[in-house]
N, C-alpha and C positions, 0 to 999 in steps of 0.2 A: 236885580230882581226881575231881569227879563221885561223891562218897561212895564211892569206891574202885573205880568202873567203869574210870576211865582209868589207874588204877595198874597194872593187869593182875594184880591179886589175886583178881578177881572170876571166877566160873565159875557155870555152871548149878547145879552140885551145891552150891557154897558158898552161892549165894543160895536155894536150896531149903532149905538148912538154917539159915537165919536164924531167931532165935526170932520167935515171932508178934508179939512186943512190938516188935521193930526196925522203925521208922518205913518202911525201904525195903521192906517186904514189902507196903506201900500206896502206894508211889510207882510211876507208870506207866514210869519209867526202867528200872524192875526187873521189868516184867511185859512179856508179850507183847502185840502185836508189837514193841515198842521194844527189848525185851531182846535180840531175835535181832540186830536192826540195831547195838546198841550193842556185842555180843559180837562182831560182823564187824568193826566199827571197831576194835577192841582188837586183833584179829588182825592187820589191816593195820599198827597202829602197831608190834605186836611184830615184825613182818617187817623193817619199815624198821630197828627198833632192832638186830636180831639182826645185820644188816650192819655196823652201826658198833659194835657192843660197847655198846649203850645200852639203858638200862631202858625199858620201855613208858612210864612216865611222864615221862621226860625227852623222849620223842618227842612225846608228848600236849601237853607245854608249848611244845615248839618249834613244834608245828604251830599253836598257839593264837596264839603271839607273830609269827608270820610274817606275820599279818593286819595291814596298815598301820591299821586302824582301832583295833587293841588296843595300848595304850601300856604295859600291865604286866598281870602275872597274879598273883592272890593265891592262894596254894597252900598248903594246910593239912597238917599232919603231926603225928602224936600222939607220935612217938618218934624218936630218932635214926636208926633202921634206914629209917624211911621217908623222911628227909631223903636218905639215901644214893641213893635210888630216882629222886630228882628234881634234885639239885643240879647235875649236869651238864649241865641244860639251859640253863643261863646263857650258855655258849659252844657250843652246838649249833644248828646250821643246817640245815635241809631245803633239797634242790634242788628245782627246778620239777617235776621227774618225780617225786620223792618225795611232793611236795604232793599231785600229781594221784593217786598210788597210795594214800594215804592217805584221800583224799576219795573214792575208788573209784567204783564204778558204782552 
């Protein structure tokens, strides 16, 4: 789940509040300009999910698995609540227009 980015749980405020000891504070995916790109992607995932009653993480996994070169996804969760946000991906499929929407401009 990209260390929380693709779960929809991360925001600029949450990232800014991470302790200095958190490795994500030094990771390029959590710094500009990549952070802005990643958060835009999450908003596109959120929009698709909202139309289907799906969590951001479910849409992220479905988007990953729609690629024919991908045969499986290893998804981590630290507690049962996190599993609830991803388990539905196993039977969720995106349409071609939704894939284009997620991949955006």
